MIPARO-654870 format. One line per 8 residues: number of its first residue (from 1); their letters; for each residue x, y, z of N, C-alpha, C, O. Coordinates in steps of 0.001 Angstrom, whole numbers. Example, Ala and Ser with C-alpha at 12.3 -4.5 7.8 and 13.67 -1.06 7.14 Angstrom:
BEGIN
1 = as = 13190 -5690 7800 12300 -4500 7800 13200 -3300 7800 14236 -3319 8465  12850 -2250 7080 13670 -1060 7140 12900 30 7870 13409 1138 8039
//
This chain:
BEGIN
1 = mpsvaeef = 5688 47346 -1144 4931 46336 -440 3865 47037 411 4182 47951 1172  2600 46609 284 1523 47256 1024 1597 46924 2530 2088 45868 2930  1102 47844 3327 1051 47599 4765 -56 46597 5060 -889 46309 4200  -59 46078 6263 -1113 45146 6671 -2469 45833 6562 -3434 45238 6082  -2541 47080 7005 -3811 47825 6948 -4295 47952 5492 -5482 47786 5209  -3373 48243 4587 -3748 48371 3177 -4209 47032 2606 -5135 46990 1797  -3572 45946 3019 -3982 44627 2552 -5402 44291 2990 -6128 43615 2261  -5798 44744 4144 -7077 44366 4730 -8223 45326 4436 -9383 44984 4666
9 = qhltaeqa = -7923 46517 3931 -8955 47549 3843 -10149 47192 2954 -11251 47688 3191  -9962 46358 1954 -11073 46049 1044 -11584 44614 1207 -12355 44133 377  -11166 43943 2256 -11588 42558 2470 -12854 42508 3332 -13078 43367 4185  -13669 41490 3091 -14801 41244 3986 -14252 40712 5297 -13076 40358 5378  -15076 40652 6308 -14637 40126 7618 -14149 38684 7475 -13151 38300 8085  -14843 37901 6678 -14450 36504 6478 -13124 36397 5745 -12279 35583 6115  -12932 37198 4724 -11669 37192 3972 -10505 37654 4858 -9418 37078 4815  -10740 38675 5641 -9711 39196 6531 -9334 38162 7586 -8154 37977 7884
17 = aekavnrl = -10335 37489 8152 -10062 36457 9150 -9250 35321 8531 -8289 34838 9128  -9637 34907 7352 -8925 33808 6685 -7480 34205 6372 -6559 33411 6565  -7289 35422 5894 -5925 35884 5572 -5061 35934 6831 -3905 35511 6813  -5624 36450 7919 -4885 36555 9168 -4529 35171 9703 -3392 34932 10112  -5490 34272 9700 -5252 32907 10208 -4230 32194 9347 -3353 31511 9875  -4320 32336 8039 -3349 31698 7157 -1930 32222 7400 -975 31445 7411  -1795 33506 7591 -470 34077 7843 66 33610 9196 1246 33277 9313  -784 33582 10207 -358 33077 11504 36 31604 11402 1048 31188 11964
25 = afhfrrfl = -756 30830 10693 -450 29398 10537 916 29214 9876 1665 28315 10259  1242 30024 8922 2519 29908 8220 3694 30252 9148 4661 29497 9251  3592 31382 9806 4714 31881 10603 4816 31236 11992 5893 31206 12588  3698 30726 12500 3686 30227 13872 3262 28749 13941 2711 28314 14952  3509 27995 12897 3061 26593 12836 3628 25746 13954 3000 24768 14359  4796 26093 14465 5380 25341 15580 4826 25768 16930 5043 25083 17929  4118 26881 16975 3680 27446 18239 2168 27481 18444 1701 27516 19582  1406 27471 17366 -59 27543 17433 -652 26313 16762 -270 25954 15649
33 = dvtdldav = -1585 25674 17449 -2223 24499 16842 -3553 24893 16214 -3953 26057 16236  -4220 23904 15660 -5493 24144 14940 -6531 24765 15862 -7292 25634 15436  -6572 24336 17106 -7532 24885 18058 -7258 26371 18302 -8186 27176 18376  -5996 26720 18424 -5630 28137 18626 -6047 28961 17416 -6627 30037 17556  -5751 28456 16247 -6070 29192 15000 -7578 29326 14816 -8059 30352 14334  -8319 28299 15197 -9780 28364 15119 -10309 29421 16091 -11238 30157 15759  -9729 29498 17271 -10128 30513 18243 -9806 31918 17727 -10583 32848 17943  -8670 32076 17049 -8336 33365 16443 -9383 33719 15388 -9872 34848 15354
41 = rhgllrgq = -9728 32766 14533 -10725 33010 13481 -12045 33490 14105 -12631 34472 13650  -12499 32796 15140 -13761 33171 15788 -13662 34534 16447 -14602 35326 16386  -12522 34814 17080 -12332 36126 17701 -12345 37254 16686 -12892 38326 16944  -11750 37013 15549 -11757 38008 14469 -13154 38228 13921 -13573 39368 13715  -13870 37153 13687 -15215 37256 13114 -16210 37913 14091 -17159 38572 13667  -15985 37728 15375 -16845 38332 16399 -16427 39761 16752 -17101 40442 17526  -15321 40202 16181 -14839 41552 16486 -14113 41661 17821 -13870 42765 18309  -13771 40535 18403 -13031 40522 19672 -11540 40736 19448 -10831 41152 20364
49 = lngvdllq = -11067 40461 18266 -9673 40671 17871 -9653 41521 16619 -10573 41458 15805  -8624 42303 16466 -8440 43124 15265 -7339 42496 14421 -6195 42384 14862  -7688 42091 13216 -6742 41397 12358 -5503 42205 12012 -4401 41660 11962  -5670 43473 11776 -4523 44331 11432 -3579 44435 12618 -2373 44242 12469  -4120 44740 13800 -3274 44852 14987 -2596 43531 15292 -1409 43495 15616  -3348 42444 15189 -2820 41116 15485 -1652 40779 14567 -609 40316 15028  -1827 41012 13269 -738 40695 12334 452 41630 12472 1592 41206 12285  209 42886 12794 1337 43788 13011 2168 43326 14212 3398 43355 14176
57 = eamgavak = 1481 42901 15269 2202 42377 16447 2919 41081 16093 4062 40860 16495  2229 40221 15332 2819 38935 14958 4052 39120 14100 5071 38470 14336  3981 39984 13117 5133 40183 12251 6277 40871 12986 7448 40657 12673  5926 41698 13963 6969 42289 14811 7679 41209 15614 8898 41251 15779  6917 40244 16111 7517 39138 16860 8390 38280 15960 9435 37790 16389  7971 38094 14720 8800 37329 13783 10130 38065 13551 11198 37453 13572  10051 39364 13334 11244 40140 13071 12192 40177 14267 13410 40229 14097  11634 40152 15469 12442 40233 16684 12821 38838 17218 13433 38711 18279
65 = lkkdefaq = 12442 37792 16453 12716 36414 16888 12071 36105 18231 12667 35454 19088  10839 36583 18398 10100 36367 19650 8784 35652 19358 7746 36000 19922  8825 34668 18489 7608 33942 18119 6960 33260 19308 5745 33335 19493  7787 32586 20125 7242 31855 21272 6531 32796 22238 5434 32490 22706  7139 33922 22536 6525 34887 23449 5207 35401 22882 4221 35507 23612  5176 35718 21604 3940 36192 20975 2862 35121 21066 1727 35407 21447  3216 33883 20716 2244 32790 20719 1672 32567 22125 468 32364 22283  2536 32607 23139 2044 32418 24504 1100 33547 24915 76 33292 25548
73 = alktklrh = 1430 34776 24568 592 35913 24885 -758 35804 24145 -1807 36115 24710  -718 35365 22894 -1940 35194 22129 -2817 34105 22741 -4032 34275 22845  -2219 33001 23140 -2994 31924 23775 -3658 32419 25049 -4800 32056 25329  -2971 33230 25816 -3556 33793 27037 -4732 34691 26682 -5777 34634 27330  -4567 35513 25665 -5641 36396 25208 -6840 35578 24738 -7982 35935 25025  -6594 34495 24027 -7678 33661 23524 -8429 32983 24675 -9649 32832 24601  -7744 32584 25708 -8413 31976 26871 -9340 32976 27524 -10425 32610 27976  -8929 34243 27582 -9775 35278 28186 -10990 35617 27310 -12025 36045 27821
81 = lks = -10862 35428 26012 -12013 35669 25117 -13103 34647 25363 -14288 34963 25260  -12711 33412 25692 -13685 32338 25901 -14475 32502 27179 -15603 32020 27278  -13888 33187 28175 -14576 33281 29467 -15523 34460 29537 -16174 34670 30561
//
């Protein structure tokens, strides 16, 4: 199974953003709404967020059963990106 970095290495910025958002939407559907996911997409496309790092953290949270904590931290990060 390829690593997240390997999955993303040949993708355009738009493809990488879409892949990251889709994976977050799947794993965090109870914790992140459409507005949150849209903010993630914009942050990725603007280079304010790194898709590989974000997904590695997200999948770590899934494995550790800490989805809620990850989602809350991500929402805080997204609020700071807007300001």
